[in-house]
N, C-alpha and C positions, 0 to 999 in steps of 0.2 A: 087779291092783294099782291102787289109786286114785292119781291124779296130778292135782294142780290145774293148770288152764290158766295158763300164765305171762302176765304182763302183755304186751299187744301182740299177742295171738293174733288169729285171724281174726274171732272174735266181737266184738272191739272195733271192727272196721271195718264189719261188716254190721248191727249194732244189732238183735240178736235179743232179744225180750221174751216173757214168758209170764204168763198169768193163768188162773184156773179159774172155771167157772160152776156154781153149785149147782143142786139139783133144782128150785128155784123160778125159775130163769132169771136170777138175779142174780149179781153178781160175788162170788165166795167168797174167792179169794186173788189178790193183786196183787204181782207181783215188782218188785224194784228197777229192773230194766231197763225194765219197763213204765212206771215213774215217769219214767225218763229219756226214753222214747220219746213218751209221751203228755202228759208234763208235769203229771200228776195224782198226788197222793200216795195211799198205800194207804188211809188213813183216809177220803179223799174217794171212793175207788172202791168200797170194800166195801159190799155191800148195794144197789148201784145196778144199774139195767138198762143193760147195755153198749150196747144198740141205741139207747135213748133218749139216752144221754149222749154217745156218740161218733159216731153216724151221722147224716147229714143227714136232714131230715124226709121228703124224697121217697123215701128208701130204707128207712125204718123198718118199713113193712109187710112188705116182703120180708125184712128182717132178723128180725122176729119169727117169720116162717114158718120161716126157716132154723134159728133157735134151737130151735123146737119139734121139727123133724126130728132135730136133733142129740141132743136129750134123749131122743128115741125110739130112739137107738142108731145113727144114720146119720152116717158121717164126711163131712167137707166141706173142700174146699180151694178158695180163690179170692181174688180181689182185692177189697178192701173200702175204699172211701173213708172217711176218718175226719176228724173235726174236733176242735178243742180245745174244752173246755167253755166255754160263753159265746159261741162263735162260730157264725155261720150257714153260712159257706162251708167247704168241705172244706179241711182242713189238709194232707192228704197221702193216699197210697194205701198200704195195708198188705196184704202177702201173708200170709194167715192159714191156719194148719193147725189144724183142730178135730178132736179125737179123743174119742169118747164114753168114759166111765168110770163106775164104780160106787163107792158108799160102802160102809162095813162093813154097813150096813143094807140094802144092795141097791138103794138109790135111784140114779136116773140122774143123772150129772153130766157135765161136759165139760172137757177141758184144751185150752186155746188157745195156740198158738205164733204170734207175730206178728213179721214181718220188714218193715223199712222199705224199700219198693221203690226209693225214690230212692237210698238207700245202696248197694243192689245194683247199680243202673244206673251209679252213679258208680264203683264198684269195677270193673265190667266195662269201662267206658271207660278208667279209669286203667290197667288191666291191658293192654288192647289197645294203648294209647299207649306204655306202658312196653316192651311186647314189640316194637313197631315201632321205637322209638328204640334199644332195646338191640340188636335183631337186625339192623336195616338201617343202622346207623351206619357211615360210612366210616372211623371211627377205632376203634382197638382198645379194648375195654372189658373190665375185670376187676372181679370182686367177691371180695375177700378176707374170710374169716371172722375171728372174733376170735382164732383160732389162726394167723392169717397164711397160711393155705392158700387156694388158689383154690376158690371155691364156684361160680362161674359165669363164663363168657366168652362173647363174641359171635362171630359168624361171621367178622368181619374179623380178629380176633386169631387164630382158628384157621387162617385162610388164610395168614397170615404165618408162624406157628410150626408149622403142619402138624396133621393129624388132625382130629377132629371136636370140637365144643364140649364134649362129655362126656368126651373123653380128657384134658382139662386139669384136671378136678376133682381136688383134693387135692394139686396140685403147689405148689411154692414158688418164690420168685424165683431160687433157686440152680439151678433146672432150666432157666432161660432165659438167664442172664447170667453173665459171668465173676465170679469170687469177689469181687473188689474192688467191682464195680458192684452185685452182689447184696447185699453188706453195706450199701452206701449206701441201696439201695431198702428193705431190711428195716428199717433204722434209721428211715427216713422213715415207713414204715407203722406202726411201733411208736409213734412220736411222735404221729402223727395219731390213732391209736386211743386213746392215753392222754390227750391234751390236747384233742382235738376241733378243733384249728386246722388249716385246710386248707393243703396245700403245692401251689404252682402253679409250673409251668415248671421242674420238676426234670429236668435233662438227664442222660440215661442213654446210655452208649455200649455197644454190643454187636453181635453178628452173628446173623443168622437161622440156624436149624439147616441144616447142609449147605452153607453158604456161608462165604467168608472176607471178604466185604465188610462193613466196619464201618459200622454205621448209628447215627444219632443220633435219639433219641426225647425228646420233651418230655412228661413225666408230670405229671398233675394228680391229687392225692389228696384225698379228703374222707371224713369219717366218716359212716356210714349208721346211722340210728336206727329203732327200731320205733315203733308208734303211741303207745306210752306213754313214748317218749323213751329207751328202753334202747338202747345201742350194740350193733349186730348185726354190724358189719364195716366194711371200708374199701373204697370204690369208687375205681377208678383208670381214668383216660382217657388213652390214649397216642396221640401224634401223631408221625408220622415227619417230622422236620425236617432230614433229611440235606441236601436241596437248599437249604433256607434257610441251614443252617450253612455249606455250601460257598459259597453266594453271599455270605454275610456275611464268610467268611474271604477270599474273593477281593476283596471291597470293602476289607476291612482291609489286605490285602496291597497293594492299589493305593494306599491312603492312606499306608501305610508307605513304599512306594517313592517316592511323590511327596514325602513329608517328607524322605526320604533324599536325593533329588535336590535339594530345596530347601536342605538342609544342605550338600550338596556344592557348590552354587553359591555359598554364603556362605563356606565354609571352604577350598575348594581354589583355589589361585592368589592367595592374599593377598600373596605375595611374588614377586619375580622371581628366585627361586633354584630351580634344578632339583631338588636333593635335598630342600629344604624342601617343594616342591610334592608330591613323592612321599610324604613323611611325612604331609602333610595328607590325601592320598588314603587312606592307611591309617587315619588318625584317624577318618575318616568310615565306612570299611568295617568296622572291628573295634571292638566286637562287634556293631554294628547290622546288618550284612549277613552276616558270616562270622566264623569263630573264629580263623583264621590267614590271613595275607596277606604277600606279598613283592612288591617292585618291582625290576626290573632295567632299566637304561637302556643304550643303546649307548655304548660307551666313546668312540667318535668324537664323539658328541654332547657328552659331558662334557669332552673335551679341546679343544673348540672347532673341530672340523673344519667346513668350510663346508657340506657336504652329508652328512646321516646316511645310513648304508648301507642303510636298510630301506624302499625304495619298493616296497610290496607289489604283487603282480601281476607282478613281474619276477623274474628269476633271480639277484638280487643275491647272496643268501646261498649260492647253489650253487657259487660260485667258490672254495670253500675245499677242494676236493678231497676232499669227504666228511669233513673234519675237524670239521664242525659249523657252527654259526652264526657270525656275526661276534662280535667280542669285546663282551661286556656286563659291566656292573658292578652288583653288588647294592648298591642305595643305601638301602633301608629294608626293615624287616620289622616285623611286629606279631603278637602272639599273645594270645589271651584266656586261655591256660593258661600262666602264668609258669613258667619253668624246666622245661618239659616237652619233651624232644627228640622230635620227630615228623618223619615224612616226609610231604610233601605228596601224593605219589602214587608210582606205579611206572611203569617203562618196559616196555612190552610188546615182546618181540622182534619184529623186522619179519616173520619167517616164521611166527610163532605166529598161530593163528586168533583172530579178534576174538570176545570174549564176546558173549552174547546181549544185545541192546539192547531193553529193555522200552519200550513206547510211552509217550510223555509224555501230559500232560493233554489236549493238543489233538490227540492221535492221531499225532503225528510222532515218529519215532525220534530219539534223541540223535545228535549229529554224529559222535562218535568212540566212546568206550567209556563204560560205566557200571559201577556197583558190581557186584562178583561176588555170586553167591547167598549169602544170609545176612549180607551186609554192610550192606544198606540197613535202617536202623532207622526204622520208622514212628513218627510222633508219637503222642501219647495220643489224638489225634482220629481216628487211623486213616485219614488222608487219603492220596490217591494219591501215590506217591513223586515224581512229576513236578509235583505241585501247587506253586503259588507261595506266597510269604510266608515270613517268618522266624519259625519257631516251634521251640520246644525250645531248642537251643543248650547251651553249656557253663554249668552252674549256677554262679552266683557270679562270672561274668566281668563285672566292672563296668567295667574299662578295659583297653585293650591294654597289653601289656608290650613295651617297646622295648629292644633291645640293640644300639644303633647302633655301639658301639665294641667289641663282643665277638662271639662266635660266635652266629649267629642260632639260635633254637630250632627249626631245621629241619635234621634230619639228612638232607641231600639234598633233592630237591624232586620235582615232578611229572615231571621230565624225566630222571630216572635218575641223578643225581649221587650217588655212594655216600658221599661225605664231606660233613660239614657245610660250608655256604657261609657265609663270614664277610661281614659288612657291609663294603663297600668293596673286596671282592676282585673281580678281573677274571677272567672265565671264559668258556667257550663251551658252548653246549648241543649235545649229540650230534645228528648230522645227522638221524637218523630219529626223534628224540624229538618229542613233541607241542609242546614249546616252540619248537623250531626250525621245525616245520611252521607254527605260529601266526605266527612272525615272517615266514616266506616268503609265506604266503597271506593273512595278515590276518584269519583266521577263528578263532572261538572253539573250543576243545577241552575236553571234559569227561573227566577222568582219575580212575579209582577210587583209593581209598587203598590202600596196600600191606597185605599180610597182617600182622596183629599190630599195626597202627598204630591210633591213635585218630582218624586222619583218615578220614572217610567218602568224600569225593570232592573234586575240585579243578577249578575253572574256570581254564583258561589263556587269558588275554584279551590280545591284542595292543593296544598303545596307539597308536592311529592318529590323526594330525592332518594334515589337508590331503593325504590319500592317501599319507602317509608314516608308516611305523612308527618310532616313537622309542624303544620299549621294550616291556616285557612285565610284566603284572600277574597274580599267581596268588592266587586266593581259594579258601580251603578251609573246609569245615565238618566238625566232629567227629562221631563216632558219637553217636547220640541226637538230633542236630539234624535238621531237615527237609531232605531232599535238594534239590539245586538243580533248579529247574523252568524252564519256558520264560520266564516273567517274570523270573526271576533272571538268566538269561543276558542278556536284553535290558538289565536294570538294570546288570549288570556291564559290558557293552559301553558303556553311557552313562557310567558312572562313569569308566572307563578313558579314554574319548574326551575327557571334560571335563578330566581331568588331563593328557592328551596335548596338548591345545590350549594349556593353561597352560604346560606344559613347553616346547612349541615356541615360544610367545611369549617365554618366558624365554630360550630359546636365541637367538632373533632379537634380543631386547633386549641380551643380553650381547654379542653380536657387534657391534651398533651402538655399545654403550657402550664396548667395548674400542677400537673404531676411533676414537671421539671422544676417548677418553683418550690414545690414541697421538698423535692430531693435536694435542691440547691440550698434552701433555708435550713434543712435538717443538718446539713454539713457545716453550717456556720455556728460560731459560738453563741449559745443562748444568753441573751441579756448582755450586760457589760462585764467582761471578764476582769478578774482581779489578779494582781501580781505584786510580788514583794518589791518595794522600792519604786513602784511605778503607779501613776494615776492614769488610767486608761479610759478612753472614749472611742467609740467606733460608730460608723454609719455604713449601711448597705442599702442601696437603692436599685432594685431590679428595673429592667427596661419595661416600658408600658406594654399594655395588652397588644398593641399593634406591632411590637417588635418581639424577637425571639429571646429565650432565656440565654444568658451568657455563661462564661466559665470563670467569673471573678470569685475569689475567695480570700479570706484572711483568717488568721488563727493566732491564739495566744496560748502557749504551752508552758506549763510549769516544769522546770528542770531541777535536779538535785542542787542543794546549796542555795535555795531561794533565788536561783537564776531563772530567767524567763526567755523563751524563744518567741520572737515576733515574726510572723510569716504573712506575706501577702503575695498573691499570684493571679495570673490571668491566662486561661486556656484560650488559644486562638481559635476562632470559630464561634458558631452560634448553635442554639438548639439543645436538644436533649443529649446529643453526642458530646458536646462540650461540657455540659453539666455532669455527665457520668465520668468523663475523663478528669474533671476537677475533683470529684469525690474520691476517685482512686488515688490521685496525687496527694490530696489532703490526708488520706489515711496513711499513705506511705510516709509523708512528712512526720506525722505523729509517731509512727513506728520507729522511724530513724531517730527522732528526737529522744525517745526513751533510751536509745543506745548511747546517748550523750556524746555524739560525734561532733567534730568541728564543723562549722557552717559550710566550708568548702567541700568536706566529705559528704555532708547531707545532700548538697546539690549534685554531686557526682553520682550518688546512688539514685537520686530522683531522675537524672538524665537517663540512666540505664532503665529505670522503670518506665519513663515516657516512651523510650524507643521500643520497649517490649509490648506496650499497650496495643499497637497496631499490627503486631505480628499475627500471621494466620492462625497460629496455635493458641492465641489468647494472651492474656496479661502475663502468664507464667513463662512465656517464651523469652529467652535471654536475648541480649543485644547481638550476641554472636550468631544466633540463628536468624535474627532479623537481617543482619548483614549478608549472611549466606544466601538467603532467599531473595534478597534484593528489595529495594524500596518499592518496586512496582507491584509486589505481592502484598504489601501492607499499607494500611492507612497511616498517614503521618500525623502524630499528635504533637503539636508544638505548644509550649507554654512558657511564660516568663514568670520569674519568682525572685523575691528578696527574702533571704533567711538571715535573721539577726539574733544574737544571743547577748543578753544584758546581764551583767553581774552587779547587784546592788552594793556589794561590799566595796568594790574598786570603782564603781560607776563607769566601767568600761563596757563598750558594746562592740562586738565583732560582727561585721557584715560580709555577706557573700551575695553576689548578684548574678542572675541568669537572664540577661537580656531585658530586665525590667527598668522602669523609670527610677532615677536615683532618689534616695530618701532626702527629706528636707529637714534641716536642723535650725531651730530658732533659739539662740543663746540669749539669756537675760540682757536687755538693753542693746541688742544688736539686731540687724536685719536678718531675715531668713536667708539661708544659703543651701545650695544643693551639695550634698556630701559627695566627695570624689571617690566613688566606689566603682571599680572597673566593671562594666556591664556584663561582659562574658557573652556566651552564645545562649540562645533560648534552650530550654529543656527539650530533648527529643532530637537535637541536631547531632550531638555527640562529637567526640574527637578532640575537644579542647578542655583543658583543666580550668578550674575556677579559682579566682584569687580572693584572699581575705584582707579586710581592712579593719583595724581596731581603732576606735575613736573613744577618747575619754570625754564623757558628757558632764558638763557642770551641773551643779544643783539648780533645779528650776528650769532647766532647758526643755524645749519642746521638740519631740521627734515625730515626724509625720511620714507614714507610708500610705500609698494610694495607687489606684489603677488609672489607666489612660482615659477612661470615661469621664474623669473629673476635669482633665485639663485639655482634652483634645476633642474637637467637633468639626463638622463640615464648614462652619462659619469662620473659624480662625485656625492658624497653624499651631503646632505644638509649642513653639517657643513663646508665643503670646499667652497661651494657657498656663505655662509654667511661671512666667513672670507675674501673671495675675494671681496665681496661687501663692506665690511668695509674698506678694503685697497684701493679700488677705490674712496671711499668718502674722505679718509684722504689725505690731500695734501694742496697745496697753495690755497689761496682764489681766486676764479674765478667766473665769472657770472654763475647764476643758470642754464641757458640753456646749457652752456658748460659743467657743471657738469653732467647733464642728458646725453648728448652725450658721454662724457667720460666713464660713467658707462656702457652704452649699448655697446660701442665698446671694452671695456676692458674685460668685463665678457664673459665667455664661456657659453652663455645662451642657446645654442641649439635651437635658435629661429625657430619656425615652429612646434615644438613639443607641445607647450602650449602657451596660450596668456600671454602677459606681460603687467602689469600695474605698473606705477611708479609715485608717487605723492611726490614732494619735496617742502618744504617751508623754506624760510630763515626768521628768526625772526628779526623784526625791532622794534616792540613795538610802543605804542602811546606816544609821548613826553608829559611831564608834563604840558607844556604850552598849550597843546590842551585839557586839562581836567580842568573842574571847579567842585569842590565837596564841598558841605556844609551840615551841620546838623542843623536842625531847631527845636526849642522846640514845644511842642504840645500846641499851644495857637493861638488865632485868628490873632494876629498881624504878625504871621509867613507868612501869605499870602502876605502882603505888602513887607515884608523882602525878600521873594522869588522873587517878581517882581524886586526889586531893585538890587539884586545880578545878576539876569539874564540880566538886562539892562546893568549893568557895565561890565559883562563878554563879551557880544556881542559887546559893544563899543570897548573893548580892542582887540577883534578879527576883528574889522572893518566890522561887520555884521549889521550895522544900519538898512538896509532894513527889517531885520527880527525882530526887537525889539518889535514892536507893536503886531505882531502875537505871539511871544514867551511869552510876558507878559500876554496876554490873556489866552493862553493855560496853562501856568505854574500856574496861579491863579486858573484855573479850577481844575487841578490835585491836587494842595495843599489843596484846599477847600474840595475836595472829601476825601483826606487822613485824614483831621481833622474831617470830619463828619462821615465817615464810617470805618476808619482805627483805628489802635492802636499803642501806643508807639511813639518813636521818629521818626521824619520825616527827610528824606535825599533827597537833591536835587543835581543832577549831570548833567552837560552839557559836551558833547563830540563833538569835532570838528575834522572831518576827511574828507572823501569824501562828507559826509552829516552832518547835525547837528542833534544830538540826545539829547533829554531831558528825564531824568528819575527821577521819584519820588518814594521813597522807604518808606514803613511803615511796622509795625509788624503785621498788620491784615492779616487774611487768606481768607477773603471773596473777591472773584474776582469781579472786576467791570463788570457790564452787561449793554450794550447799549440797550435803549428802546426808543420808541416813546412816547413823552409826549402828554397829552391831551390838548385841547385848553384852558381849565380852570386851568391847573396846573401852579403853579408859578415857578417850577424848573423841573429838570430832562432832561435838554437839554444840559448839559455840555459836555458829551461824544459825542453827535451828533455834537457839535461845534468842538470838537477835531478831529473827523473823517473827517469833512468837510474842515478844514483849513490845516491839516497836510498831508504829503505824505503817511504816514503809522502810525498806532498806535497799541498798544496791551498791554498785561499784562502777567506776568509770576510769577511763584512761586519762592521763594528763601528759603534758609534754615531757615530764621527767619521771614518770612512774604511773601510780594509780592512786585512787581515793576510794575508801570504803566509808559509807555513811549510813546513818539511820535517822529516822524522824519520829518525833513524839508530839502528840497534841498537848497544848498548854492546859493547865488545870481548869481554867475557867471556860474552856472550850468543850467540845464534845470529844472527850478523851476515849482512848481505847479501853475496852473492858479488861478486867483482871483475868489472866489465864486460868482456865479450869484445871482441876486435878487430872482429868483425862488428857488435856493438852500437854501438861507437864510430863505425864507418864509416857506420852507418845514418843518422847525423845529417847526412851530406853527400850 
């Protein structure tokens, strides 16, 4: 059967040509391939002597002799140099086969077949090189035919997949790879064959015959053509990149872990709240690290106990008689599978044998338990179950689902709780459970998921801060996710440790914050203070938990003569230091107020006290020592303060200001205004005197003292806050408590940034009928006159039960004023919540109480005053002094009658 040679056959490569020589020794026929080989057309070659035309001159004699022998019927084979027509030098060497023949007439002719020796040598070289590259290549090499079956393989491929190279002929990709991967490779082969576009670095995953190890190959495919350009198949070069893939995966895992740790550092611990910190831990872990997570903290830690019960390495948790761990509270949960009840793990009975523990990636066995056979789901990459990195995971889990106020999506957990654990519930872990063990030992446990659960495994990680376990974190991955590996365990420990340190810091801060608040609140007036001639309301709002305690304070101090000192101040700075300084200044204010000094003098003494607080020798150090040592040796305690003294009889209020915001006065029917009180320098600066301003307050006026937290914030300047405060105070008359509430709800205080103190007083004044005021000449009969005036006034006030006591004590004070004082004598009785009697004179000598001797005829008057009165004292005035005593009204809780022993003690 005749069959034409297809294009691209071997003849196209070896360049075979033919021509014939006639009986005359000249070229008779000249083939087309001869034209291509010699570059001479048939018209030019016919009738020519081939020896003369194509052979060099030095070989022509031998050539003619050979031609004659051939025409005589002798065959000849040999190598003949030839030249192109017109050239003198040989062009090439031709291997010539000459076969004698005869014509129809019996004449001798010859048929010559010529092969270009250079083409043959080139083919031999290329074939040897191709065989060497193909056979000795360390990479697998395949040649697929146009029917996508294997035509040829090299030795390396046969070594990996078994058998000899001939055994693989006729096979397809489905004989080597899983169906899905074979489909990918076949589709790529078909595309390369049809389009001619090469495919590089096609990653194929499979396993060698007889093994379960999943390998990664990088396949490069390109189309193979014949000499004429016809596609004859697809060549494939396969490289085993499993090590490179594992190294890249390890590097990617390390990068993910570093990124996760960086995110944890930025997101965990942004607040000083225990539960918020636990939720921040889960925000980082789910779904970036795991699919489900839960955090339990010690109950004692949340209730404010001084020492949490979990110092690991000790037997703290053992003391529950086998009942389990200490009480813990579930504070946060997160799930990448919303509304899916799952169990984080299962509890193995203490007597049951432990399941086999497969080795991890570094050859070490897991610490406790691992997944049961058939539960470990490898990823698509076929990596070792203990390998690191977060791959796979729950599809579509974009963000964790939180159920902080409902049942957590965990029906039980890794420690064997059969019932769902609610967020906020207090419980204990079973004594032999992995969770209790983790709390006792401070070591990580790996727990497999329960049968039928979507949970693959759980890491039970104790949260350790400063060698103290503060709680427990559970991280779980679902079926289909990559199992936890060695790096994952280390990362889980690091995440839990960072959260634990933040939680412990929050615990310490909360403890110190609560102590500072207790200190601060203990130094503030309890409830709403009362004062004569004033209706008082106050508000104190400390900063939120996220801010530190401040040094704001206010006070209402009762002074002799039914006068009242109103104080408000703010220590600059934050924290316990400011609260302690505030307490010391407040105590100093109360002490100075009892001396009944003028407001400016009180602030001057406070300034000395504030400068002495920071001295190295303590609060007792004087300002002179402070200056001598220099400010660099002492802390600077600065504070602002307003001290005001209100007299209800005259309705006058004297102010002194030490760098504080000015008081606000609202007169009836008028807008609120700032009182022009010179601010002075803050306390602790020193060197500048303080000025006093006396203002007469009308009946029904409203006086407001406040700290800067009420009117100043980051959002608006101080002037805007003061204007808003004045606008809030201006309005219809309403109860004072309502005014306070209206101010706090109206102003944009930015509460939480700073403490707020507000002290408001409505002026009522002491009615004239509640005051008895007389001036007496300096003569002995004024003593009797004073008794008469006091008796008449008490009778008018219907206070007859106090007449005898008041007459006795008034006579004593007036007698002392006549004996030791100077100038005119003034007697004043004030009736408010108590009865106050005052005796004024121009003398500067203060009365001093002393114990009289048995032989003394006098000196017992002040002892009698102190014995019969509820309180007594003296104070300086601009023109002398005032001696006073105070008695409780009969319908009040009066002082008991003096006993015989008390009366005899005066003698």
